[in-house]
N, C-alpha and C positions, 0 to 999 in steps of 0.2 A: 615431057616434064610434068605436065598437069596430071597425067595418069599416075606417075610415081608419087606425086604429092597426095593425090587422092588415096592411093594404096597405103601410104604412110598413116594418113589420118584414120583410115578404116582400121588399120592394124592397131593404132593407139586406142581407139574406142573399144574394139573387141578385147584387147588385152585388159583395159580398165574394167570392162564389164565382167570378164572372167575373174579378175582379181577380187572385185567386190563380191561376186558370187561365192568365191572360195572362202572369204572371211565370214560371210553369212552362214555358209554351211558349217564352218568351224563353231561359230557361236550357237547354232542350233543344237549342236551335240551336247552342250553343257548348260544351255540357258535355263532349263527346268530344274537343274540341281539346286539344292538348298544352299544358303550361305554357309561358308566354311567347309563345303564339301570338296576335299582335295582331289576327287576324281576328275574335276574340271581342269586341273593344272596341266596335264599332258597336252590337252587341246590348246590351252592358253599359251603354253610355251611354243607350240607350232605357230600360233597367231603372232607372237612377239618376233620370232625368227623371220617369218615372212614379211612382216611390216618393216623390220630393220633392213632386210635385203632390198626391199623396194624403196626404202627411205620415205615411207609413207607415215608422216608424223601423226596425222589425225587417227589412223588405225592403230598406230603404236600406242598412242595415249589411251585409246579405248581398251586395248589389250591389257595395259598396266592397271587400268581402272577395274577391269574384270578380275585381274589377279588379286587386287586388294580385297575384293568381295569373297573370293573362294579360298584364299590361302588362310592358314591358321597362325603361323609363327612369323611370316615374313611380310605382314601387311605394311609396316612402316617402310621396309625396303622398297616395296613396289610403289608406295606413295611418293617416296623420294625420286624414283625413276620417272614416274608420271610428271612430277614437277620439273625435272630436267628437260623432258620433251616439250612441256608447255613453255618453258623459258626460251628454248630454241625457236619455237614457233612465233613468239612475240604476240600471240593472240590473247587478248584480255579475257575472253570467255574461257579459254583453256586454262589460263593462269588462275582465274578465280575458281574454276572447277578443281584444279590441282590442289590449291591451298585448302579448299573446303574438304577435299578427300583426305588430306593429311590431318586436318583438324578432327575429322570424324574418327580416324583411327585412334588418335589420342583420347577422344571423348568416349567412344563406344567400346573400344578394346581395352584401354588402360584406365579410363575414368580419370584422366589427368586434365583438369579444367584449365590450368594455366597455359600449357602449350597449345591446348585446343583453341582457347580464345585468341591467342596470338595468330594462329592460322586462319580462324574465322574472320578476324578483322582485316587481315590481308586479302582474304577472298572478297569481302564486302567492298574494299577499296577498288578492286578491279570490276566488280559486278554492279555497283551502285547505279550506274547509268547504262547498264547493258540492255540491249534490246532482247536478249534471251531472258524472258521473264521467269522461266522455270528456274534457272540458275540463281537469279536475283532473289527469288522467294525462298529458295533453299538456304541461301546464306542468311537471310533474315530469320528463318526458322531457327537456325543454330544459335544466333545471337540471342533470340528470345528464350531459348533453353537456358542459356547462362543467366539471363535476367531472372528467370523463374527460380533457378538454384539460389540466387542471391536474395530472393524474397521480394523482388520488384514484380509482384504478380499482376498488378493492374496493367503496367506497361507491357509485360510479356503477353498478357491475354489479348491486348489490342493488336499486337503483331501476329499472334496465332490466328486471330479472327481474319486478318487480311490474308494470311497464308491459306486458310481454309477456303475463303472465297475464291482465291485464284485457282488452287488445286482442284476444287470440286467442279468448277465450270469446265475444266479441261480433262475431266474423266469420261466425257462423252463426245460424240461427234465423229467426224471423218478424220480421225487421227490414227497414226501408226500404233499398233498394239503395245509396243514398248513404251511409247510416250504415254498412253493411257495407263499402263501399269505403273510407271514412275509417278504420275500425278495421283493415282490412287494411294500409293504408298505415302506421298506427301500429305494427302488429305487426311488419312487415318492417323498418321503420326502427329499432325498438327491438332487434330481433334482430341487425341489422347492428352497432349500437353496442355490444351485449353482446359480439359477436365481437371488435370492436376492443379492448375492455377485456381479454378473455381473452388476446389476442395480446400486449398490453402487459405482462401479468403472466406471460407465458411458458407459458401453458396451451394449447399448440398442438393437442394431441389433442382437447381439449374444443372448441376453435375450429373444428376440422375437422368434428366432429360437428354443431355448430350450423350451420355453412355447408351441410352436406349437408341438414339440416332445411330451411334456407332455399330451396335449389334444389327440394326435394321439394314444398314448400307453395306456392311462388309461382305465381300463375296466368299463363297465356299471354296476351299482349296488350301493346300498346305503352304502355298506361297504367302498367305496372310495369317499364318498361325501365330506369329509374333504379335501382330497388331490385335488379334483376337484375345491373346493372353493379357494384353494391356487393358482391354475393356473388362475382362473378368476381374482383373486387379482393381480397376476403378469401381466396379460393381460391388466388390467386397468391402472396400473402404467406405463407400456410400452406405452400405448396410450397417457397418460398424457404428458410424456416426448417427444412425437412426436407431441404435441399440438393438439391432437384429443380429445378435452375435452368432447364432447357429448358421444363419444365412450368410453372414460374412465369412465364416470359416469355409463353407461350401464353395463360395465363389473364389476365395483366395487360393484354396487348394487347387482349383481348376487352372489357375493362372501360372502355377509354378513350373510345370513341365515345359511349356512353350518357351519360357524365358531362360530356363536352365539350358535348353537346347541351343540357344543363340548366345549363351554365356553372358547374359545381361545381369551380372551379379548385383548391381546397385539396386535394381527394382526387386530382385529376389530377396535382398536384404530387407527392403521395406515391407515386403509381403510377410516375411518371418516376424517382423516387429508387430504388425497388425494381427497376425495369428496369435502371437503371445498375449497381446492386450485382450483379444476376443476370448481366449481360454481363461484368462484371469477373471474377466467379467462373468464367465460361466461357472467360476469357482474351482476350476482345474488348474491350480497354481503350478503343479509339476510340469504339465504340458506347456504352460506359459513360459516357465524358466527354460525349458528345453529349446523353445524357439528364440528366446532372448539370446541364448548362448550361440545359436546359429548366426545371428547378426554379428556377434563379436568375432566368430570364426572368419566371416567374410572380411571384416575390417582388418584383422590380423594378416590375411593373405593379400589383400589389395590396397590396404591403407587408404580406404575411401568409405565415406558414409554421407548420406543425405542429412542435412541439418534437422529435418523434421523427425528423424529416428534417434536423435541424440538421447532422448528420454529413456531409450532402451537400457542405458547404463544406470540411470537413476532407479529403474525398476529392479535391476540386479543388485545394486548396492543396498537398497531397502530390504530386499528379500534376505540376503545373507546377514544383514544386521539383525533381523528378526530371528534368524536361525542361529545367532551367536557364533558365526563362523568368520572371525576377523581376518583370516588368511584370504578367503575368497572376497570379502568386502574390500580389503586392501588392493587386491589384484584389479577388481573392476573400477575402483577409484582411480588407480593409475591409468587404466584404459580410457576412462572418461577424460582425464587430463590430456591424453594423447589425441583423443577425438576433438577436444576443444582447440588444441594447438593446430591440427590439420584444418579445421573449419576456419579458424581465425586467420591463418596465413593465406588460405585461398580467398577469403572474403576481402582482405586488405588489397591483395594484388588485383583480383578480378574487378572489384568495384572501381578502383582507380582507373584501370584501363578502359572499361566499358563506358565510363563517363567521359574520359578524356578523348577517346577515339570514335565514339558512336553517338553519344547524346549531344544535345544542342549546347554550343559553347556559351551562348548568351545566357541561357538558363543557369548554367554552371556558375557564371560570373555573378549573377543576381543572388544565387544561393550562397556563394562565398561571402558576398558583401553583407548579406543578412546575418550569416553565422558569425562573422567577425565583429559585428556591432554589439557592444555591451549595454548600450542605452536603449531601453525598451521603447521610450517615446520617440527616439530617433528612428528606430526601426519602423514604427507605425507611420511616422511622417514620410519616410522613404517609400514604404509600401503604398501609402495613399497617393503620393506624388506620381509614382510609377503607374499606379492604377488609372489615375486621371489622364496622364499622358497617353497611356495605352488606349483608354476609352476614346479620347479625342482622335488618336491615330486611326482607330478602328472605325469611328464614325466617318472620318474624312475618307478613308479607304472605301467604306460601304457606299457613300454617296457617289464617289468617283467611279467605283465599279458599276453601280447602278446606271449611271449615265453612259458609261462605256458599253455596257451590255445593250442598252437601248439603241445606241448608235449602230452597233454591229448588227443588232436585230433588224433595224430599218434597212441596212445595206443588204442583208440576206433577202428581205422581202423585195427589194428592188431587183436583185438578181433573179429571184423567183419569177417575177413578172416577165423577165426576158427569156427564161428557160422553161419549157414545158417538159414534163416527164414523158409525154408522148413523143416528143422530139428531142430526146436527151442527148443526141449525138453531137451537140455542139462541142468543138474542140476546146481544150483548155484555154487557148488564146486564139480568138477569131481573127483570121487574116482577111484584109480588105480585098486582096487579089489572089485567089487560089490559083489562077492561071500562071501567075508569076512563080509560085512555088513549083508548079509542074514543069515549067521551063528550066528552072535552075536545079531541079531534082536530079540526083544521080540514078534514079530508078527510071526504067523505060516506061512509056505511056501505057502499054498493055498491063504491066504489073501494077501500076497505079490504079488503073480502072478496076482490075480484079479485086485488089485489096480494099478500095473504096467501098465496093459492093459488099464484100464480106464483113467489113467493119460495121457497115450500116445495118446488116442483118443481125450481127452480134449485139449491137446496141438496141435495136428494135425489139429483140427477144429478151432483152435484159439479162443476158448471160453473165454480165459483170457481177451479178449477185451470187454467182456460184463461189463457194468457198474453195480455197486452194488453187484458183485459176492462175496459171503461169504463162509467161511469154513463150516459153518453149513448147508447151502443150498447145497453145493457140496457134502458133506458127505451123505446127505439124497439121492441125486441123484445117488451116487455110492453105495447106499444100505449098508452102513457101519456106525458104530457109530463114534462120534466125537473124542473119545480117539484113536481108530485105525487110523483114518484119520490123526490126528495131529502127531502121532507116525511115520507114513509112511513119511509124509512131512519132519519131523525132520531128520529121518535116511537117506532117499534116495534123498532128495532135499537139505539136510544140511541147513535148514532155517525154519522160521515160514511161515505160509500161506501167510501173506501179503507181506513179502519179496519175496517169490516165485512168486506170481502173478506180483508184480511190476517189478521183474527182467525180466520176459517174455515180459511184455509190453514195457520196455525200449529197449530190444533187437530188438523187432518188430519195434519200432519207429526209431531206428538208421538205420535199414535196409531200411525202406521205404524212409526216408529222403535222405539217401546216393544214393540209386539206382533208385528212381522214381521221375521224373521231376515234376509231378503234385503235389507231396507232398511238394516240396520246394516252391510252391506257397501258401501253407496254412499258416495261422497264427498259433502261438504257441497254442492259445486257441482251434483252430480247430484240431490240431494234438493231443492235450491232450484229447479232446472229442473222437476222432477216436480210441484212444488207451485205452479207458475205464476209464480215470481219471475223477474225479468229477469237477475239476477246473484246470485252468492254473497253479495256484500256487502250488498245490499238485504235479502236473506233473513235474514242474520245480524243486521242492525240491527233489523229488525222483531221477530225472535225475542227478542232481548235486551230490547227495549222492553216486550214483553208478559210475558216469563218471568223476566227478571233475569239470565239466563245466556245464553251463546252456544250455538247448535245443536251445535257441535263438543264443547262441554263436556257437554251433555246426552247425546250419543251415547257419549262416553267413559264417563260415569257409568253408563249402562245396560249397557254391555259389562262394566264392572268388577263390577256387581251380579250379572250372569249368571255370570261367572267364579267369583265367591265362592260362588254357589249350587251350581255344579258341583263345586267343591272340597269343599263340605260333604257332598254326596251321596256322593262318592267316598271320603270319610274312613272308615277302618275303625271298626267299632262296638266 
């Protein structure tokens, strides 16, 4: 019976491995194809059929997601299919990803902001508290794009900066190449959108610096042609606002081909507008009008225009008025009315929804109260009262937080005195009678002895600092099975594997920060990386869970303590 069971298990794993290998081989056949390249679809159709046959929802979702990327006319169809699979799975990450994918089809393919925002907000609902930070930051990116479109550039810029910080730090390290690729895409697109915000706010010198950073960081290769085109576009607009019109034309022309290739008609329209303005300033009015008309052609076809290019129609109306051509003047006047109608309708809907479902409700209420008040003095009194209350609340919170941090810091120091980094192998919860555990353990004594030794060596060599260490990998190294391994950790470390590893890492981090000067010069990101964490955020969260304060607060407190000691020493007797 045991032999049959083993054979079944072996067959299952072999079948699973072969299945995964088959999917990987299929993806490799089209992975390097450019977006919208339909040559990928025959392979994707095989992918879909195989996943359906095996009832493998995770692979089926991936297949539909790939189909969205490579199809031309059925993107929305595949997005709906991916959403159906996600709903069947009940997985919040998949649901968030599916809604985001559908929103992106509306936004990038059709430039329909209303349905796009609906999908993005649904995505954020599922991903707001997700541990999959990549998906969460992608959803934040798209919401920031809508904010930028609406003119909330400062708010959008703050979000894009957070996205840049997350994506950039995850473009390096011991990560899968697909993960690095996706994070690079996220980084460059967030950087592009931040530049757009800075330009909209008139911060052209900062925009130039960011554009230079983009050119410096972007890899060579056709897979980043679109992002490279964005930076050429940004460079052209920067040059225009510095009155370098010939240079602007040169860069803007470079950007067109890459964006036409991916059918990004909205930014192509913006490029035509700035080309028109540049030619006008160079005195070539015919070339200017030629490009202004191209903007209108895109609007006629797609019924979309960025608000910042609205002036395109003012330019055409003015030109044909000077030419005494009332027919053309009337046509572009009507077009301008249509443009205003589209922008107005979008703004009313988008502004309402993004404030209602994303922004702080308390802030909205305060804003509404202030707007509804007709008495100026009353407004000032309300603002003053609110400000005083807020100040008092903040002061109270600051003092309470300061005392809280001090208490937690003192507790950490007490723990530090009990735990040496050289003898870091203390379990999460120290048992008074380890012999009792051994007697009641389901593991045999020889297994316990072997695993005790191996864990001791593991801890002594500080291998818990290795990134990506897993229970499965370590169990294999210890030449034991996953069940025995987990049982030992549970009984002798009184925790699960992740908690055990994180505890050792935090003990190590605390010791290094407290005792070593060079560690106090590191950023939290650097400390997180040195201690084996995948990101600053995950390190900060685990540190907070275990110690009650953030690592940045502990670092600050230690530096303040040393500063006070130095001042005391230097004080005259």
